[in-house]
C-alpha positions in Angstrom: 0.0 0.0 0.0 1.3 3.4 -0.9 1.8 6.0 1.9 0.1 9.4 1.8 2.3 11.8 -0.1 1.9 15.5 0.1 3.9 18.5 -0.9 4.4 21.4 1.5 5.3 24.9 0.1 7.9 26.1 2.7 7.3 29.9 2.5 3.5 30.0 2.9 3.0 26.5 4.3 0.4 25.6 1.7 0.0 21.8 1.5 -0.7 20.1 -1.8 -2.0 16.6 -1.8 -0.9 15.8 -5.4 1.5 16.8 -8.0 -1.3 18.1 -10.2 -2.2 20.5 -7.4 1.4 21.8 -7.3 1.5 22.2 -11.1 -1.9 24.0 -11.0 -0.6 26.4 -8.3 2.5 27.1 -10.4 0.4 27.7 -13.5 -2.3 29.8 -12.0 -0.7 31.2 -8.9 -3.8 30.0 -7.0 -4.8 27.0 -4.9 -8.4 27.2 -6.4 -9.3 24.7 -9.0 -11.0 27.5 -10.9 -8.4 29.5 -12.8 -8.2 33.2 -12.1 -6.3 33.9 -15.3 -2.6 33.7 -14.2 -1.6 31.4 -17.0 2.0 30.1 -16.9 2.2 30.4 -20.7 2.0 34.2 -20.3 5.0 34.4 -18.0 8.0 36.0 -19.6 11.4 35.4 -17.9 13.9 38.3 -18.3 17.6 38.1 -17.3 17.8 40.7 -14.5 21.5 40.2 -13.5 23.8 38.2 -15.7 26.6 38.1 -13.1 24.4 36.2 -10.6 22.2 34.5 -13.2 19.1 36.1 -11.7 15.9 36.0 -13.7 12.7 38.1 -13.2 9.3 36.9 -14.2 6.8 39.2 -15.9 3.1 38.4 -16.5 1.3 40.4 -19.2 4.2 42.9 -19.2 4.1 43.5 -15.4 6.9 42.3 -13.1 5.7 39.6 -10.7 5.8 41.0 -7.1 8.8 39.8 -5.0 6.6 37.9 -2.6 4.9 35.9 -5.4 8.3 35.3 -7.0 9.7 33.9 -3.7 6.6 31.6 -3.4 7.2 30.3 -7.0 10.9 29.8 -6.2 10.1 27.8 -3.1 7.6 25.6 -4.8 9.8 25.0 -7.8 12.8 24.2 -5.5 10.7 21.8 -3.4 9.3 20.0 -6.4 12.7 19.8 -8.0 14.2 18.3 -4.8 11.4 15.9 -4.4 11.8 14.7 -8.0 15.6 14.3 -7.4 14.9 12.3 -4.2 12.3 10.2 -6.1 14.8 9.5 -8.9 17.4 8.5 -6.3 15.0 6.2 -4.5 14.6 8.4 -1.4 11.1 8.7 0.2 9.4 12.1 0.3 6.8 11.0 2.8 7.0 12.8 6.2 
């Protein structure tokens, strides 16, 4: 039997019960199943500082607020680490 897996976003503490929920959050910037219009395909990443390889996200021509960008960074880092752990055979269940 498979254990209960969940993904916790470390900045806000939002808990996701499935990978589709995480991906929906990254795509829409919302935990709601109903989209509010923040489509990930409309995100444009601009190199902000080449010396530190820092990128800034823009949505519909407007820079994403720092707090939202930090949330995205945390979720992306968490998902990337969990994928690396999964590929290495390490359990992500807490």
